[in-house]
Each structure stands twice: as structure tokens, then as C-alpha cells.
Backbone as CSV, one residue per row, in Angstrom:
resi,resn,N_x,N_y,N_z,CA_x,CA_y,CA_z,C_x,C_y,C_z
1,MET,-23.190,5.134,33.025,-23.100,4.374,31.790,-21.737,4.620,31.163
2,SER,-21.054,3.557,30.793,-19.719,3.657,30.236,-19.782,3.645,28.714
3,THR,-18.988,4.497,28.097,-18.911,4.542,26.635,-17.588,3.968,26.154
4,GLU,-16.951,3.210,27.005,-15.620,2.688,26.698,-15.610,1.747,25.498
5,GLY,-16.634,0.905,25.338,-16.663,-0.079,24.253,-17.347,0.414,22.997
6,ASP,-17.762,1.699,22.956,-18.486,2.212,21.794,-17.676,2.127,20.506
7,TYR,-16.391,2.179,20.598,-15.562,2.171,19.411,-15.431,0.782,18.806
8,GLU,-15.974,-0.221,19.454,-15.875,-1.593,18.968,-17.136,-2.043,18.250
9,LEU,-18.101,-1.154,18.055,-19.360,-1.522,17.431,-19.289,-1.601,15.912
10,GLY,-18.203,-1.150,15.325,-18.077,-1.210,13.887,-18.514,0.057,13.193
11,ARG,-19.050,1.015,13.929,-19.436,2.275,13.323,-18.246,3.224,13.360
12,PRO,-18.058,3.992,12.293,-16.920,4.919,12.300,-17.167,6.049,13.287
13,ARG,-16.139,6.498,13.911,-16.195,7.653,14.804,-15.471,8.778,14.095
14,TYR,-16.220,9.736,13.615,-15.637,10.822,12.842,-14.945,11.793,13.779
15,GLN,-13.734,12.120,13.427,-12.937,13.017,14.244,-13.128,14.448,13.751
16,GLY,-12.828,15.385,14.610,-12.952,16.796,14.267,-11.913,17.204,13.244
17,SER,-11.940,18.469,12.873,-11.016,18.971,11.860,-9.635,19.224,12.418
18,GLY,-9.475,19.105,13.717,-8.167,19.310,14.312,-7.984,20.716,14.847
19,ALA,-9.051,21.523,14.805,-8.963,22.876,15.329,-8.778,22.811,16.840
20,PRO,-8.067,23.784,17.405,-7.855,23.765,18.856,-9.185,23.774,19.606
21,GLY,-9.320,22.908,20.553,-10.515,22.828,21.378,-11.620,21.964,20.799
22,GLU,-11.468,21.507,19.562,-12.501,20.676,18.948,-12.207,19.211,19.222
23,GLN,-13.255,18.468,19.565,-13.091,17.048,19.837,-13.859,16.246,18.808
24,GLY,-13.618,14.936,18.818,-14.268,14.033,17.869,-15.710,13.772,18.223
25,ALA,-16.267,12.707,17.713,-17.675,12.356,17.794,-18.225,12.454,19.199
26,GLY,-19.295,13.239,19.342,-20.006,13.313,20.619,-19.223,13.994,21.727
27,GLY,-18.237,14.786,21.414,-17.496,15.497,22.442,-16.437,14.649,23.117
28,ARG,-16.288,13.411,22.685,-15.267,12.544,23.264,-13.960,12.719,22.528
29,GLY,-12.917,12.266,23.092,-11.606,12.333,22.474,-11.446,11.243,21.427
30,PRO,-10.215,10.965,21.025,-9.987,9.931,20.021,-10.325,8.548,20.551
31,ALA,-10.470,7.613,19.649,-10.784,6.230,20.027,-9.665,5.651,20.881
32,PRO,-9.991,4.690,21.731,-8.940,4.066,22.532,-7.862,3.475,21.637
33,GLY,-6.624,3.735,21.985,-5.511,3.227,21.199,-5.035,4.187,20.130
34,VAL,-5.788,5.277,19.878,-5.376,6.276,18.895,-4.659,7.385,19.644
35,LEU,-3.440,7.635,19.253,-2.649,8.650,19.923,-2.977,10.030,19.392
36,PRO,-2.987,11.043,20.256,-3.152,12.401,19.743,-2.025,12.696,18.766
37,GLY,-2.337,13.418,17.710,-1.358,13.650,16.655,-1.632,12.744,15.473
38,GLY,-2.614,11.842,15.614,-3.008,10.976,14.503,-3.902,11.760,13.562
39,ALA,-4.746,11.054,12.831,-5.607,11.691,11.840,-6.504,12.726,12.493
40,GLY,-6.390,13.981,12.067,-7.254,15.029,12.565,-6.789,15.663,13.857
41,PHE,-5.732,15.188,14.460,-5.235,15.740,15.708,-3.754,16.081,15.548
42,PRO,-3.440,17.342,15.226,-2.037,17.675,15.037,-1.264,17.565,16.331
43,GLY,-0.123,16.960,16.245,0.728,16.807,17.416,1.916,17.741,17.325
44,PRO,2.769,17.703,18.316,3.919,18.586,18.309,4.833,18.275,17.126
45,GLY,5.209,19.303,16.384,6.130,19.141,15.277,5.489,18.622,14.005
46,ARG,4.163,18.428,14.020,3.497,17.889,12.834,2.751,18.951,12.067
47,GLY,2.745,20.169,12.565,2.049,21.247,11.856,0.559,20.997,11.850
48,THR,-0.039,20.981,10.682,-1.489,20.827,10.572,-1.913,19.386,10.416
49,GLY,-0.996,18.456,10.448,-1.372,17.042,10.287,-1.783,16.745,8.865
50,SER,-1.050,17.259,7.900,-1.439,17.129,6.499,-1.419,15.673,6.054
51,ALA,-2.111,15.414,4.973,-2.217,14.058,4.446,-1.023,13.681,3.583
52,SER,-0.030,14.571,3.461,1.112,14.259,2.611,1.972,13.140,3.189
53,ASP,1.773,12.819,4.474,2.505,11.728,5.088,1.916,10.369,4.717
54,THR,0.710,10.346,4.166,0.016,9.107,3.852,0.530,8.537,2.540
55,VAL,0.838,7.252,2.549,1.280,6.567,1.338,0.088,5.809,0.767
56,VAL,-0.265,6.136,-0.470,-1.377,5.469,-1.141,-0.790,4.584,-2.233
57,ARG,-1.075,3.284,-2.131,-0.557,2.360,-3.136,-1.456,2.375,-4.364
58,LYS,-0.840,2.215,-5.521,-1.559,2.198,-6.790,-2.301,0.871,-6.936
59,THR,-3.526,0.945,-7.432,-4.298,-0.269,-7.685,-3.804,-0.908,-8.971
60,ALA,-3.632,-2.208,-8.938,-3.138,-2.946,-10.102,-4.133,-2.823,-11.256
61,PRO,-3.663,-2.411,-12.428,-4.561,-2.302,-13.584,-5.216,-3.630,-13.943
62,ALA,-4.512,-4.725,-13.730,-5.094,-6.037,-14.034,-6.262,-6.349,-13.101
63,ALA,-6.212,-5.848,-11.869,-7.323,-6.067,-10.934,-8.554,-5.290,-11.380
64,VAL,-8.342,-4.083,-11.882,-9.463,-3.290,-12.389,-10.049,-3.961,-13.626
65,ALA,-9.190,-4.460,-14.503,-9.664,-5.160,-15.704,-10.428,-6.426,-15.330
66,ALA,-9.945,-7.137,-14.319,-10.629,-8.355,-13.879,-12.023,-8.030,-13.364
67,MET,-12.152,-6.954,-12.601,-13.472,-6.582,-12.092,-14.372,-6.096,-13.229
68,ALA,-13.799,-5.441,-14.224,-14.597,-5.018,-15.380,-15.130,-6.234,-16.136
69,PHE,-14.283,-7.239,-16.343,-14.747,-8.468,-16.989,-15.795,-9.171,-16.131
70,ALA,-15.615,-9.135,-14.811,-16.593,-9.773,-13.932,-17.923,-9.026,-13.955
71,ALA,-17.863,-7.710,-14.129,-19.094,-6.923,-14.144,-19.953,-7.215,-15.371
72,VAL,-19.310,-7.469,-16.504,-20.073,-7.733,-17.731,-19.985,-9.194,-18.150
73,GLY,-19.363,-10.028,-17.332,-19.173,-11.427,-17.675,-20.450,-12.221,-17.803
74,TRP,-21.512,-11.770,-17.159,-22.763,-12.516,-17.211,-23.386,-12.449,-18.607
75,LEU,-22.940,-11.495,-19.436,-23.482,-11.381,-20.788,-23.013,-12.501,-21.709
76,LEU,-21.827,-13.024,-21.440,-21.257,-14.064,-22.287,-21.332,-15.400,-21.557
77,PRO,-22.137,-16.322,-22.025,-22.279,-17.595,-21.328,-20.938,-18.299,-21.131
78,VAL,-20.606,-18.609,-19.938,-19.401,-19.307,-19.491,-18.123,-18.536,-19.841
79,PHE,-18.013,-18.029,-21.054,-16.797,-17.364,-21.511,-16.478,-16.119,-20.675
80,GLY,-17.489,-15.339,-20.312,-17.270,-14.146,-19.497,-16.726,-14.487,-18.127
81,GLY,-17.208,-15.561,-17.533,-16.697,-16.002,-16.239,-15.262,-16.474,-16.321
82,VAL,-14.938,-17.193,-17.397,-13.568,-17.668,-17.575,-12.622,-16.479,-17.760
83,LEU,-13.055,-15.472,-18.510,-12.229,-14.267,-18.670,-11.967,-13.602,-17.324
84,ALA,-13.005,-13.467,-16.507,-12.852,-12.832,-15.193,-11.903,-13.637,-14.301
85,ILE,-12.028,-14.951,-14.322,-11.167,-15.810,-13.495,-9.710,-15.682,-13.932
86,ARG,-9.477,-15.712,-15.226,-8.097,-15.634,-15.723,-7.481,-14.269,-15.455
87,ARG,-8.250,-13.181,-15.646,-7.726,-11.836,-15.379,-7.455,-11.665,-13.882
88,ALA,-8.297,-12.232,-13.039,-8.073,-12.140,-11.590,-6.797,-12.876,-11.199
89,ARG,-6.548,-14.000,-11.829,-5.323,-14.755,-11.542,-4.090,-13.948,-11.939
90,VAL,-4.143,-13.324,-13.110,-3.037,-12.484,-13.563,-2.843,-11.307,-12.605
91,ALA,-3.950,-10.709,-12.168,-3.864,-9.568,-11.249,-3.228,-9.973,-9.924
92,LEU,-3.607,-11.125,-9.390,-3.025,-11.571,-8.123,-1.534,-11.841,-8.267
93,HIS,-1.128,-12.412,-9.390,0.302,-12.640,-9.629,1.048,-11.310,-9.786
94,GLN,0.413,-10.358,-10.465,1.023,-9.048,-10.666,1.194,-8.317,-9.335
95,ILE,0.185,-8.387,-8.469,0.249,-7.737,-7.159,1.325,-8.383,-6.302
96,GLU,1.399,-9.712,-6.348,2.402,-10.427,-5.564,3.820,-10.095,-6.053
97,ALA,3.989,-9.990,-7.362,5.312,-9.707,-7.916,5.754,-8.265,-7.668
98,ALA,4.799,-7.366,-7.407,5.136,-5.960,-7.202,5.773,-5.711,-5.842
99,GLY,5.684,-6.647,-4.940,6.339,-6.518,-3.643,5.794,-5.390,-2.790
100,GLY,4.482,-5.211,-2.755,3.881,-4.187,-1.913,3.660,-2.857,-2.610
101,GLU,4.081,-2.732,-3.850,3.899,-1.479,-4.593,2.463,-1.331,-5.105
102,LEU,1.803,-2.447,-5.388,0.455,-2.416,-5.945,-0.558,-2.961,-4.950
103,ASP,-1.769,-2.445,-5.050,-2.879,-2.922,-4.239,-3.973,-3.395,-5.189
104,GLY,-5.033,-3.953,-4.679,-6.137,-4.402,-5.515,-6.492,-5.858,-5.291
105,VAL,-5.994,-6.436,-4.210,-6.299,-7.836,-3.916,-7.804,-8.055,-3.758
106,PRO,-8.536,-7.166,-3.024,-9.984,-7.404,-2.913,-10.695,-7.381,-4.266
107,LEU,-10.285,-6.485,-5.162,-10.895,-6.464,-6.498,-10.667,-7.779,-7.227
108,ALA,-9.431,-8.249,-7.185,-9.092,-9.488,-7.895,-9.819,-10.683,-7.292
109,VAL,-9.900,-10.736,-5.969,-10.563,-11.871,-5.311,-12.053,-11.876,-5.641
110,TRP,-12.696,-10.708,-5.593,-14.130,-10.668,-5.898,-14.395,-10.906,-7.381
111,ALA,-13.489,-10.478,-8.241,-13.647,-10.772,-9.668,-13.578,-12.279,-9.899
112,ARG,-12.660,-12.940,-9.203,-12.547,-14.401,-9.333,-13.808,-15.083,-8.810
113,ARG,-14.318,-14.610,-7.673,-15.550,-15.207,-7.129,-16.723,-15.026,-8.078
114,LEU,-16.883,-13.812,-8.615,-17.973,-13.578,-9.566,-17.796,-14.426,-10.820
115,GLY,-16.557,-14.565,-11.263,-16.294,-15.410,-12.431,-16.751,-16.837,-12.206
116,TRP,-16.445,-17.381,-11.035,-16.878,-18.756,-10.743,-18.392,-18.853,-10.629
117,VAL,-19.025,-17.830,-10.069,-20.495,-17.830,-9.991,-21.075,-17.856,-11.404
118,TYR,-20.506,-17.058,-12.315,-20.997,-17.039,-13.688,-20.766,-18.370,-14.392
119,VAL,-19.598,-18.952,-14.203,-19.298,-20.234,-14.854,-20.263,-21.307,-14.371
120,VAL,-20.445,-21.400,-13.056,-21.349,-22.421,-12.512,-22.794,-22.134,-12.918
121,GLY,-23.207,-20.880,-12.777,-24.591,-20.521,-13.108,-24.922,-20.771,-14.574
122,TRP,-24.055,-20.314,-15.476,-24.291,-20.529,-16.895,-24.199,-22.003,-17.273
123,SER,-23.311,-22.739,-16.640,-23.201,-24.169,-16.942,-24.476,-24.900,-16.564
124,VAL,-25.018,-24.588,-15.398,-26.276,-25.214,-14.963,-27.415,-24.821,-15.905
125,ALA,-27.483,-23.528,-16.238,-28.558,-23.069,-17.121,-28.454,-23.704,-18.507
126,LEU,-27.254,-23.776,-19.061,-27.093,-24.373,-20.383,-27.338,-25.880,-20.370
127,ALA,-26.950,-26.539,-19.290,-27.227,-27.979,-19.172,-28.736,-28.221,-19.100
128,TYR,-29.446,-27.385,-18.377,-30.906,-27.515,-18.274,-31.551,-27.288,-19.652
129,ILE,-31.097,-26.258,-20.351,-31.649,-25.974,-21.684,-31.356,-27.126,-22.640
130,ALA,-30.145,-27.648,-22.591,-29.787,-28.772,-23.466,-30.635,-29.999,-23.140
131,LEU,-30.858,-30.253,-21.865,-31.693,-31.392,-21.465,-33.130,-31.216,-21.952
132,ARG,-33.665,-30.007,-21.832,-35.035,-29.755,-22.302,-35.130,-29.955,-23.818
133,ILE,-34.127,-29.495,-24.549,-34.137,-29.664,-25.999,-34.051,-31.150,-26.353
134,TYR,-33.207,-31.896,-25.665,-33.074,-33.331,-25.902,-34.409,-34.041,-25.645
135,ILE,-35.057,-33.697,-24.546,-36.353,-34.325,-24.213,-37.392,-33.983,-25.268
136,ASP,-37.440,-32.724,-25.698,-38.415,-32.329,-26.716,-38.161,-33.022,-28.048
137,VAL,-36.890,-33.142,-28.428,-36.555,-33.795,-29.697,-36.918,-35.280,-29.643
138,THR,-36.598,-35.939,-28.535,-36.934,-37.365,-28.441,-38.445,-37.580,-28.383
139,ASN,-39.184,-36.672,-27.778,-40.643,-36.792,-27.752,-41.214,-36.629,-29.147
140,VAL,-40.653,-35.720,-29.923,-41.138,-35.524,-31.304,-40.814,-36.765,-32.135
141,MET,-39.637,-37.345,-31.931,-39.249,-38.533,-32.699,-40.145,-39.705,-32.349
142,VAL,-40.558,-39.824,-31.101,-41.409,-40.942,-30.678,-42.801,-40.768,-31.250
143,THR,-43.327,-39.565,-31.275,-44.687,-39.341,-31.775,-44.779,-39.436,-33.301
144,VAL,-43.667,-39.228,-34.015,-43.661,-39.310,-35.478,-43.713,-40.760,-35.930
145,LYS,-43.089,-41.675,-35.240,-43.031,-43.084,-35.642,-44.338,-43.728,-35.597
């Protein structure tokens, strides 16, 4: 039985701590295409393979604000969704203008999607409520005459 394609299943393969003689998941080596000396495997001249070589980009504050508005946007009929959509647009422009310095595109995109869901959902609900009120008012007017 071959385990060659196991790394393509979408499950993470946790690597060892990098101690001499320790291997990754199930006693196998690193995933195909991963060179020794990568994460968890110190290579020559790399010492302990510290994480100080990793560059972490800052998340755009506007993207976080957009997701916050999207999280509570359902409380405000239509207005909360519009706030989330507008903040997401600002966040995407801010990320694009930063030239790779900022991250947060997934937050901004999902905030925009949630905003549109709220706008459409609240619009349908309010239209239904308005229609029911109109029908009830016209029925009362007809029965009074």
C-alpha cells in the first residue's frame, strides 16, 4: 500500500519538533515537495529553525472593523449591512494601497458578503411586513364602509 498521495487529502500533517531522529506524522518524513530545513526540520546553517525568519503581515484595521460591523449588522435593518459593505470596500482599497504590507482580504470579502446577505434579507423581510400591513389596512377600510 502506497502512502504517496496521503498529503493531498487536505488533512494537515504535523511535523515533529525538529529534534534529531524525530520524524513527522506517522514516522514518515516531510510531505512531498517540502525540503528538509523547512518548518520543524533544521537544516545546515539554520540553527534551530527559529520562527524569526517568518514575516507576518499586519491585518488591516479597516478589515477588522468591517467584520465587526458584519457581525452585529443584523441588528440594524438594512443599515448594518450597508455599513459592513462600505467598511469592506474601504478595507480592500486600504489593503491594495499598502502594496503587500497589510493583510485581511478574506475578512473584508466575508464582511462584504455578510453585508449583502443582511441587506437582501432585511429588504425582503421589511417588504413582506409592509405588504402585510398594507393588506390589513385595506381590509379594515373595506369592512368599515
